[in-house]
Wavefront OBJ file of the C-alpha trace (Angstrom):
o trace
v 38.993 92.908 20.025
v 40.083 89.480 18.752
v 42.656 91.055 16.430
v 44.594 92.541 19.345
v 44.054 89.925 22.042
v 46.734 87.300 22.727
v 45.617 83.823 21.699
v 45.730 81.577 24.748
v 44.681 77.923 24.704
v 44.590 76.375 28.139
v 47.588 77.803 29.953
v 49.642 78.261 26.789
v 49.904 81.784 25.338
v 50.773 81.697 21.652
v 53.069 84.189 19.969
v 50.742 84.997 17.119
v 47.365 84.003 15.770
v 48.199 81.871 12.762
v 48.475 78.088 13.101
v 49.695 75.358 10.778
v 46.988 72.807 9.958
v 47.609 69.074 10.309
v 48.089 67.557 6.861
v 48.832 63.911 6.134
v 52.082 63.402 4.282
v 53.045 67.046 4.738
v 53.346 68.311 8.312
v 56.279 66.187 9.384
v 59.001 67.448 11.718
v 60.958 69.076 8.897
v 58.049 71.122 7.602
v 56.975 72.043 11.133
v 60.434 73.418 11.908
v 60.411 75.480 8.744
v 57.034 77.094 9.405
v 57.898 77.768 13.057
v 60.928 79.679 11.793
v 58.620 81.674 9.531
v 56.125 82.623 12.202
v 53.583 79.830 12.723
v 52.305 80.268 16.296
v 51.392 76.591 16.719
v 52.122 73.544 14.582
v 50.258 70.251 14.307
v 51.466 66.755 13.578
v 50.240 64.789 10.650
v 46.929 63.058 11.285
v 47.770 60.063 13.496
v 45.700 56.900 13.746
v 44.664 56.050 17.304
v 44.374 52.386 16.302
v 47.929 52.418 14.972
v 49.280 53.820 18.229
v 47.411 51.347 20.410
v 48.561 48.432 18.258
v 52.148 49.631 18.566
v 52.641 50.216 14.850
v 56.241 51.382 14.506
v 55.598 53.808 11.673
v 52.690 55.395 13.554
v 54.678 55.705 16.776
v 57.502 57.428 14.890
v 55.071 60.159 13.887
v 54.898 61.256 17.539
v 58.511 62.391 17.571
v 59.211 66.103 17.557
v 62.014 68.477 18.501
v 61.890 71.161 21.146
v 62.215 73.924 18.556
v 58.862 72.837 17.141
v 56.999 73.866 20.299
v 54.269 74.702 20.818
v 53.019 71.586 19.059
v 49.773 69.645 18.955
v 49.392 65.951 18.129
v 46.202 65.188 16.220
v 44.421 61.882 16.775
v 41.995 60.165 14.424
v 39.625 57.386 15.465
v 36.069 56.408 16.287
v 36.314 54.201 19.389
v 36.249 56.108 22.714
v 38.363 53.537 24.543
v 40.975 53.346 21.793
v 41.108 57.124 21.525
v 41.633 57.385 25.282
v 44.430 54.800 25.186
v 46.046 56.621 22.290
v 45.863 59.911 24.202
v 47.699 58.261 27.095
v 50.440 57.120 24.723
v 50.701 60.606 23.221
v 50.909 62.109 26.718
v 54.216 60.314 27.328
v 55.746 62.503 24.628
v 54.451 65.616 26.387
v 53.183 67.729 23.495
v 51.560 71.051 24.300
v 48.149 69.916 23.024
v 46.226 66.907 21.760
v 43.739 67.578 18.973
v 40.793 65.400 17.961
v 40.016 65.046 14.263
v 36.276 65.362 13.646
v 36.748 66.968 10.264
v 38.537 64.748 7.735
v 36.118 64.144 4.820
v 38.168 61.451 3.042
v 36.093 58.385 2.257
v 38.713 55.988 3.621
v 38.344 57.789 6.973
v 34.597 58.430 7.115
v 33.943 54.897 5.883
v 35.362 53.681 9.203
v 33.208 56.053 11.212
v 36.052 58.443 11.986
v 36.858 62.047 11.033
v 33.868 64.017 9.748
v 31.654 60.952 10.072
v 31.485 61.693 13.800
v 29.439 64.790 12.963
v 26.583 62.378 12.229
v 26.706 60.868 15.724
v 26.755 63.483 18.473
v 26.416 60.886 21.235
v 29.500 59.026 20.044
v 31.309 62.352 19.666
v 30.534 63.164 23.292
v 31.815 59.781 24.481
v 35.073 60.208 22.581
v 35.622 63.722 23.895
v 34.869 62.727 27.485
v 37.102 59.650 27.294
v 40.091 61.557 25.907
v 39.762 64.513 28.284
v 39.648 62.100 31.246
v 42.622 60.131 29.946
v 45.197 62.904 29.715
v 46.416 65.986 31.582
v 47.377 67.535 28.225
v 44.922 70.245 27.018
v 42.629 68.816 24.345
v 41.259 70.711 21.335
v 38.801 69.684 18.649
v 38.943 70.261 14.890
v 35.669 69.885 13.023
v 33.717 70.791 9.945
v 30.436 72.656 10.334
v 28.376 69.552 9.600
v 28.075 66.463 7.463
v 26.040 68.267 4.781
v 23.900 71.378 4.404
v 20.945 69.648 6.087
v 22.906 68.736 9.207
v 24.882 71.742 10.430
v 26.041 70.793 13.935
v 29.049 73.048 14.563
v 27.307 75.165 17.170
v 25.842 72.185 19.018
v 29.116 70.273 18.975
v 31.214 73.258 20.025
v 28.988 73.869 23.059
v 29.080 70.174 23.935
v 32.866 70.131 23.558
v 33.259 73.111 25.864
v 31.044 71.449 28.491
v 33.181 68.297 28.264
v 36.464 70.104 28.892
v 37.740 70.842 25.385
v 40.063 73.862 25.561
v 39.608 75.198 22.026
v 37.741 74.418 18.803
v 38.932 74.718 15.220
v 36.138 75.205 12.709
v 36.603 74.478 9.018
v 33.749 76.436 7.468
v 32.633 73.723 5.045
v 30.525 70.607 5.408
v 32.099 67.212 4.931
v 30.128 66.679 1.730
v 31.647 69.854 0.250
v 35.169 68.543 0.802
v 37.178 71.484 -0.606
v 34.612 72.835 -3.078
v 32.614 76.024 -2.676
v 33.505 78.632 -0.068
v 34.065 78.252 3.657
v 31.278 79.787 5.754
v 32.627 82.691 7.783
v 29.129 83.214 9.154
v 29.078 79.847 10.899
v 32.550 80.357 12.357
v 31.341 83.702 13.711
v 28.217 82.137 15.238
v 30.290 79.576 17.086
v 32.583 82.332 18.379
v 29.571 84.197 19.760
v 28.263 81.175 21.643
v 31.293 79.645 23.358
v 33.895 81.072 25.718
v 36.807 78.840 24.698
v 39.080 79.959 21.828
v 37.690 79.504 18.332
v 40.098 79.048 15.429
v 38.818 79.635 11.910
v 39.902 77.470 8.985
v 39.225 77.279 5.265
v 40.235 79.202 2.126
v 43.092 81.069 3.819
v 45.670 81.305 1.047
v 46.830 84.903 1.542
v 47.573 87.363 4.380
v 44.531 89.347 3.319
v 42.225 86.373 3.724
v 43.748 85.521 7.092
v 43.043 89.032 8.368
v 39.560 89.034 6.865
v 38.643 85.833 8.695
v 39.567 87.328 12.063
v 37.900 90.688 11.441
v 34.753 89.143 9.942
v 34.168 86.328 12.415
v 35.838 87.618 15.575
v 37.656 84.295 15.846
v 40.694 84.098 18.084
v 43.058 82.697 15.476
v 43.310 81.227 12.006
v 44.552 77.832 10.868
v 46.367 77.763 7.535
v 46.740 74.536 5.567
v 47.102 74.446 1.802
v 48.016 78.143 1.764
v 51.298 77.283 3.494
v 52.407 74.667 0.959
v 55.590 75.983 -0.599
v 54.776 79.268 1.117
v 55.806 79.277 4.807
v 56.215 83.057 4.543
v 52.443 83.412 4.807
v 52.554 83.285 8.606
v 54.862 86.292 9.032
v 53.011 88.167 6.317
v 49.612 87.527 7.907
v 50.796 88.555 11.362
v 52.207 91.841 10.048
v 49.083 92.495 7.989
v 46.881 91.922 11.045
v 48.931 94.403 13.082
v 48.457 97.002 10.384
v 52.124 96.919 9.440
v 53.607 96.697 5.976
v 53.846 92.941 5.325
v 57.260 91.531 4.390
v 57.819 91.486 0.672
v 56.873 88.225 -1.033
v 59.921 85.993 -1.394
v 61.941 86.353 -4.548
v 62.502 83.399 -6.829
v 66.023 83.151 -5.406
v 64.681 82.968 -1.859
v 62.122 80.331 -2.792
v 64.698 78.060 -4.391
v 67.128 78.665 -1.526
v 64.544 77.466 0.994
v 63.563 74.574 -1.266
v 67.201 73.452 -1.336
v 67.476 73.796 2.452
v 64.283 71.735 2.823
v 65.785 69.118 0.513
v 68.974 68.880 2.581
v 66.964 68.399 5.770
v 64.957 65.637 4.108
v 68.122 63.872 2.940
v 69.591 64.002 6.424
v 66.498 62.560 8.097
v 65.011 60.275 5.449
v 67.920 59.069 3.385
v 68.377 59.261 -0.378
v 65.613 56.985 -1.657
v 62.748 58.361 0.428
v 63.828 62.007 0.322
v 63.968 62.085 -3.485
v 60.381 60.884 -3.676
v 58.985 62.827 -0.716
v 60.432 66.101 -1.944
v 58.862 65.959 -5.397
v 55.574 67.360 -4.106
v 57.351 70.014 -2.055
v 59.351 71.128 -5.078
v 56.075 71.383 -6.993
v 54.678 73.697 -4.310
v 57.804 75.855 -4.054
v 57.978 76.316 -7.821
v 54.264 76.831 -8.476
v 53.762 79.889 -10.648
v 57.462 80.395 -11.327
v 58.796 80.937 -14.875
v 59.113 77.600 -16.673
v 58.224 75.876 -13.417
v 56.279 73.154 -15.188
v 59.346 72.240 -17.269
v 61.464 72.115 -14.145
v 58.965 69.919 -12.301
v 58.643 67.486 -15.203
v 62.410 66.989 -15.324
v 62.761 66.588 -11.573
v 59.962 64.013 -11.377
v 62.062 61.772 -13.622
v 65.225 62.079 -11.518
v 66.267 59.392 -9.057
v 69.345 60.949 -7.431
v 69.300 63.860 -5.021
v 72.547 65.356 -6.337
v 71.013 65.560 -9.798
v 67.867 67.234 -8.430
v 69.820 69.782 -6.421
v 72.055 70.629 -9.369
v 68.973 71.214 -11.492
v 67.402 73.466 -8.856
v 70.628 75.450 -8.503
v 70.936 75.802 -12.265
v 67.339 76.972 -12.478
v 67.921 79.544 -9.745
v 71.042 80.941 -11.402
v 69.478 80.933 -14.836
v 66.396 82.875 -13.757
v 68.247 85.312 -11.513
v 70.638 86.196 -14.338
v 67.753 86.569 -16.767
v 68.421 83.417 -18.722
v 65.240 81.543 -17.921
v 64.145 81.362 -21.538
v 67.156 79.207 -22.253
v 66.784 77.044 -19.172
v 66.903 73.318 -19.612
l 1 2 3 4 5 6 7 8 9 10 11 12 13 14 15 16 17 18 19 20 21 22 23 24 25 26 27 28 29 30 31 32 33 34 35 36 37 38 39 40 41 42 43 44 45 46 47 48 49 50 51 52 53 54 55 56 57 58 59 60 61 62 63 64 65 66 67 68 69 70 71 72 73 74 75 76 77 78 79 80 81 82 83 84 85 86 87 88 89 90 91 92 93 94 95 96 97 98 99 100 101 102 103 104 105 106 107 108 109 110 111 112 113 114 115 116 117 118 119 120 121 122 123 124 125 126 127 128 129 130 131 132 133 134 135 136 137 138 139 140 141 142 143 144 145 146 147 148 149 150 151 152 153 154 155 156 157 158 159 160 161 162 163 164 165 166 167 168 169 170 171 172 173 174 175 176 177 178 179 180 181 182 183 184 185 186 187 188 189 190 191 192 193 194 195 196 197 198 199 200 201 202 203 204 205 206 207 208 209 210 211 212 213 214 215 216 217 218 219 220 221 222 223 224 225 226 227 228 229 230 231 232 233 234 235 236 237 238 239 240 241 242 243 244 245 246 247 248 249 250 251 252 253 254 255 256 257 258 259 260 261 262 263 264 265 266 267 268 269 270 271 272 273 274 275 276 277 278 279 280 281 282 283 284 285 286 287 288 289 290 291 292 293 294 295 296 297 298 299 300 301 302 303 304 305 306 307 308 309 310 311 312 313 314 315 316 317 318 319 320 321 322 323 324 325 326 327 328 329 330 331 332 333 334 335
């Protein structure tokens, strides 16, 4: 049964079934280290432009850096030219990640307008050429992340998954929506299950997993080998440990207390300061603070104040004050 079987992609056996999704502007080295600590079985880089790598763009090349404690790690490539994608895969291979992933699922207009991401679902022949070129170009195991189709009239997940397997792809990740849906409606568990029935390589389900219960449901309903969690992990890295325990039939760890959430938020902030410097960290961490404090008492007041702050010391003092005020029962007087 998929729930009990070890998830193995290529020759790599993963310690768990729950993976961190690649997310632009989010899944940097800091965030990847945090979620690995909290049980993510495999982490992914941010979405990386193949064109940027081939052109030697410094900022793009920096995105390939990772630390050993982040392993196992996959680098995700985005592009629409088979030759460029193959060259980019060769560059990535020098960094020796555990996997290279191909992005055939991003629905953003700035991506699909260039023929990349989910736009490739409209051109199966081009998809094949990209897959074949990348698989030939690298000894690193290659996986493929896709949506189920461009729209409801062109569902190609089954066809593309079979093609990918024939071309040497070692695992497929299926987001159960079409590109035209973006993030509206519900992800189709039925289609993920159909793909699982038809291919022998690992199938990872993706979409709408924002709780341990939903993670378990996806595996039990579809038979998929693992689950990729994206937005559900924002400000909530605990979801990986909780989902793994829930799948094993154990009592999941208690949800983090407010104190624990702010403690991790502060630790995240310190890591960002160390690696990014004051100016960038203050701005980059605003969204993370929003995620950590979502749903907390007077969280909106806290976020509004922090968004106006320009110094990290001021932000961290405010977070510490908030933590102490709420823990001691004084939240109504906070601020």
